[in-house]
N, C-alpha and C positions, 0 to 999 in steps of 0.2 A: 406744202404738205407732203409728207413722205408716203410713198406707196406701202401697202401692207406686205409683209413678208409672207413666205409660204404658209398656208393655213395649218393650224395645229390640229392635233387629233382629239382634243378635248371637246366633244360635242355638247352643245347646250341642250338641256332637257325642257320640253314644253308639253302642254296639254291643250288640245283644241276644245274650246268651250262653246263656240257659236260660229255659224257659217251661213251666209246667204249667197245664192247664185241666181242670175237672171240672164236669159238669152245665151245659153250655152248648149249646143247640140239639140237634144230633144227637150231641154228645159227652156220653155218660152217665158213664163211669168216668174216673178221672184218666188223662190222657195226658201223658207227659213228653217234652219236646223239648230236645235239647242242640245248641246251635249253635256250640260251641267245641271239639268233639272232634277230636283228631288234627290240630292245626294244623301245617302245614308252613312257613308264612311267619310269622316272628317279628314282623313289623311289624303283623300283625293281632291283635286281641284276640278276634275271633270270625270265622267264615267270612263273606266279603263277599257270598256268594250262598247262599241256601237256596231250593230249589225243591220244590214239592209236585205230585205227579202222582197219577193214579187215574182211575177211571171217572166218568162223569157222576153227580151227586148223591151222591158218596161222602163229601163233607165237606171238600174242599179249601178252598172258600170259607169254610166255617164256622170252620176254624182261623185263617184270616186275619182273619175278623171278630172272633174272640175276642181276638186280639192287638190289633187296632185298638180294640176296645172298652176293654180295660183301660188302654191308653195314653191314650185320650180321657177316660176317667173320672178317671184320676189327674190329668190336666192341666186339664181344662175343666169338670167337672161342676158346680162351684159357680156359675159364670157362665152356663152353658148350660141348666140345669134350674131351673124354678120350684119353689117349696117343696112344691107339691102334685102334682108330676109323678111318674109311675112311673119307676123306673130302667129304661132300655131294654135289658134283659138277659133273653133268653129261655132258661129252663131246659129240660132234657130233658122230653119229653111226660109221662112217668109220674113225674117228680120235681118237680112244680110247687111243692110245699111245702118242698122242700129247698133249701139255699143253693147258689149257684154259687161256685166257688173258683178263684182264680188265684194263681200264684206266678211272679214275674218277676225275673230277675237280668240287669242290664245293666252294662256297663263304660264308664267315662269316663276319658279321658286328659287331664290338666291339668298343664302345666309339667313334662312328662316323668314325672309321677307317675300311677299307675293306681289308680283307685278303683272298687270293685265296689259296686253298690247292689242291695239286695234289697227287693222290694215284694211284700207279701202282702195279698190282699183276699178277704173272704168277704161275700157279700151276697145279698139276695133282690130281687124287683122293688119291694118296699116300702122297704127300708132297708139300710144298711151294718151288718153284725153285728160285723165285726172288720177292722182295717186296721193294717198295720205297715210301717214303712220303716226299714231299717238301711243302714249303709255300712261298708265295710272298707277298710283301708289297711295295708300291711305286716303282714297277718295278724291285725290287731286289729279286732274287730267293735264298732260303736258304734250305739246306738239313736238314731233321730231322732224318730219318732213311734210311739206305740202307742195305738190306739183300740179300745175295746171298748164298743159301744153309743154312749152319749153321753159317756163318760169318756175323756179324752185324757191320756196321759203323755208328757212331753217328755224327750228325751235329756239327758244330763248337761251338755253344752255348747250346748244349744239354748235360745234365749230363749223363754220362755213367752208366749203371746198369749191374748187373751180369746176363748174358743170359744163364746160364747153365740149367735153367728150360724151355727154349724155345723149343717147340716141333715142329716136322716136319709138323704137321697138324694144327698149329695155327699161327695167325698173330703176328708179333712183337708188333703191337700197342695194341692188346688185352692183351699181357703179360706186356708191359711197363705201361699200365694204372693201374696196381696193385701197382705201386710205386708213392708215393706222389710227388716225385721230377720231374716226367714226365708230365709237364703241358700240352704239346701239345697232348700227348696220352690220358690224362684224358679228355681233351676237345673233342677229337674224340669219346671216349667212351660215352660221355654224349650227343652226337648229338641227337636231337629229331627226331626219325623216327618211323612212325606208318604204319602198313600194314595189310591187310586181307589175305596175302600170307605167306607161309613159302617158303623156297628155293625149296621145292618139290611139294607142293600141295596147293589148295585153302582152306582157313580157314573153309569154309562151309563143307568140306569133313572130317575135323578132330575134329570139336567141336560140340557136341550134343547141341540141343536147350536149355536144362536146363543150361548147362555151359555158353552158350552165354548170357542167361538171368541173370545169376549170375554176369557176368561181367557188364552187362547193369545196373543191380540194384545197384551195388557198385558205379557206376559212377553217377547214378541218385540221389544218396544220397546227393551229393554235388551240383547238377545242376538242381534240379527239376523245379525251377521257370523259368530259362532261357529255359529249354526244353519245358515247357508248352507254352511259348510264341511262339516258333517255330512250335509246333504242331497245334496251332490255325491258324497260317499263312498257314500251309500246308493243313489244313482242312481235317484231317484224322478221324474226329468224336470223338476225345478224348478231353474231357473238362478239366480234371485234372488227375494228377498222384500222388499217395501217396504210401508210403512203410509201410508194416506191417510185424511183425514177424510171421513165420510159427509156428503152434502148434507143440509141442514136438521137437522144433529146435530153435537154435539161429539165423538161417539165416533169412534174410528179403526177401520179394518178392514184386514185383511191382503190384499195383492194379490200373487199368485204369477205370476212371469214364466216362460213356457215358450218354448223355441226351436222355431219352426215355419218351415221353409224358410229358415233363417238369419235369421229376424226374431224379436225378442223380443216375445211377445204377452202381454197382461195377462189374468188370470183371477181371479175372486173365489172364495171358498172353496166356493160351491155348485157350481162347475165341477170341483172336485177329487174324486178318488175317495175313498170312505169309508176305504180302506186308507191313502191318503196322509195324510188328516186324522188318522186314528188314530195313524199313525207320528209325526206332529208332536206330538200330545198325549202319547204315551208318551215321546218324546224330551224334551219340556219337563219332564216329571216326572223323567226320568233325569238330565238335565244339572243341574237344580236340586239334586237329591240329591247329585250328585258335587261340585257347587260348595260346598254347605253341610255336607258330611259327614253327611247325613241317613240315617235309616232309611226306606226306601221299601217300602211294602207294596202289592203290585200283583196283583190277581186277573186271571187269564186274560191274561197279558202278550202272548200271540201273537194276540189277537183281531183278525181282518181283516188281519194282517200276514204278509208272506213270511217264511219261517223264517230266511233269511239276515239280514234286518234285525234280528230279535230276537237272533240269535246275535251280531251286531255290538254290540248294547246290552249283552248279557251280558259280552262281553269287556271293555267299558269298566269294569265293576265289578271284574272279576277281575284287571285289569292295574294294578299299583301305580303305574305311570307316569301313568295316567289317573285312577286313584282315589286321589289324593294325600291326601285328607282323611278317608279311612276310611269312606266311605258303605257302607251295607249294603242289599242287595236281597233281600226275602223275597216270593216270588211263587208263583203256580200256573200250570200249563200243561197242555195236552192233547197237544201234538206231542212224540212220544217222541224226536225228533231232538235236543232240548235236553239230554237225559241225557248226551250226549257231552261236555258242557262242565262236568259236575259230578262231584265225587268221591263215594264212597259215603256219607260223612258229610253231604254237602250235598244229597243226593237223598232226599226223604221221600215216603212213600206214604200216601194216605188210602183206607180200605176200610170199607165197611159190612158188618157181620155179619148173620146171619139175624134178629136182634132189632132191626134198624134203628139200631144203635149204630156211630158212627164210631170206627175205631181207626187210630192214626197210628204209623208205624214207618219207620226209615231203611234204606236199602240196606245200610248197614254192619252191621245186625243179623244178616244172613245169613252168619254165620261158617262155616257148613258148606259154602259155595261155595269150592272150592279156588282160590287165586290171584285172589280177588275184585278186588283193586286193579289187576290187569293185564287184567281182562276188560272186554268191551264191555257197559256197563250197559244200553244200549238193546236189544241182542240178548237179554240175559238176561231183560229185562222182556217182550219180545215172545214168548219161548217159555214164559213163565209162571213163571219162577223166583221172582219177587217177589210174585206175586198182584196184587191191586189192579187187576184188569182187568174189563171188562164180562163178566157171566156168560153162559155158553152161546154165546160168540162165538169 
């Protein structure tokens, strides 16, 4: 079997429909998340926005990390982990000897056909115990891979490959995607997923400002005009952006033009507010996701931003005219104002019980609230109808 050549730039578009996680950090018991309930827009396979709210340290970040981890592990673990590395997956404190379990269902639309993929993964920090990938089309389920320990079974129409290189700490999909014959695995490898998280920490904690701006500058090189349009709409005071080479370096830096007394003055990124820079970074993530039809997982989306700017970004994902390629935003937030933009199925809460266990539930679960779909979700949350608030406040 031939090895796959360098990966292409044509990212596959998916939407996450269903996710369960068990024994991951503060999540002890299985939590089930459905992202395709009560869809009103037939053009979407799942809701374009899912938002998580709740008190500090309730587990909002944890659920996003769990989703980030399982996608990362499925796509990249074979190339990113050395053979002796631990799997970077933290179990619940009292269940360190028990496996962590994930169950993911995502949809892909190809040539007007809709395929559902189901991925199941059980593992410890030391090894994968069980892994399974199936897909369904027209109601018929088909096996792609079934792995139990070191043994791998291939589906009926899947070419077999030599699995002697399969390691205990990597997914069969990430190995199989190295072979050109493994079309399904290669599609999984190329799913467009963007996030400001790693499986362990928030991007803000691991990337210095200069490195973030280098990423932003590289992206602006292609998108300057469209970004300037959005900046004027957002009214952050920037009239133009242009790129120039640094002295004694081949690197380019972004220069921001502000109008001061009818004169356009140049400022470097160190002169911009942290809020403006954060908006540019969030905007770059959002516009790339919209352009590629990507899943965007973003923790604390309103960090350092005015609520109207975040509301504007949310509307981009919710509006089919702007979200033409079916991008999906899965995010957390603290500002209750954003509940106004979500339906009960799109608004999820994280809450820790007295045993330190995170529990996840949607606003739609509160069926005892009369006329829930006509009610102000923010007001219901403020008066305590959903729980998931700081205690004794």
